[in-house]
C-alpha positions, 0 to 999 in steps of 0.5 A: 035636497039642494036647490040650485037656482041660476039667474042673470042670463039674457041677450047681449051684443058682442063685446058686452058683459053679463053677470050670472048668479047661482044660489045653492040652498039646502039646510044640512048640506055642505057645498064644496065646489061650485061650477058653471057649465054651458051647452051650445046647440048641438054640442056637449055640455062643457065646463066654463069655470069652477071654484072650491070653498077654499077659493081655488078656481079653474077656467076653460081656455076659451074664457080665460082673461074674460070670465071671472068666477067668485063665490060667497061661501056664507050664502053658497052663492057663486057668480060668473062675471063675463066680459068681452062676450063673443057669439060663441059664448052663446048657450045655456049656462048651468050651475053645479054644486058639489055637496060633501055632507051629509053625502056627496052628490052633484046638484044642477040648476035648470039653466039660464040662457045667454045669447050673444049677438054679432 
């Protein structure tokens, strides 16, 4: 089993910043990609940003230039630095960890709430 735990959500004014953290733990598991997804009320979950163990990143167009994903491979921890936050960034943010050994699987955290007030 891989446990995925997010932290760092909260309430922030528009234009502000927040940093989310995601720790994936599992003794024998090797994690490849880690990603952040968000789900706004009444909308589908969408990819915000992802990063591979090699450091390749991918961002949703809506967050490019404002959000930065990074990772500490030794700790299997991913971070999402969010700047210039907008009310439309509000939602539940979920972390995903993609294991490749001993078997491939997507592991999800419980989510952390981000609310951006106008």
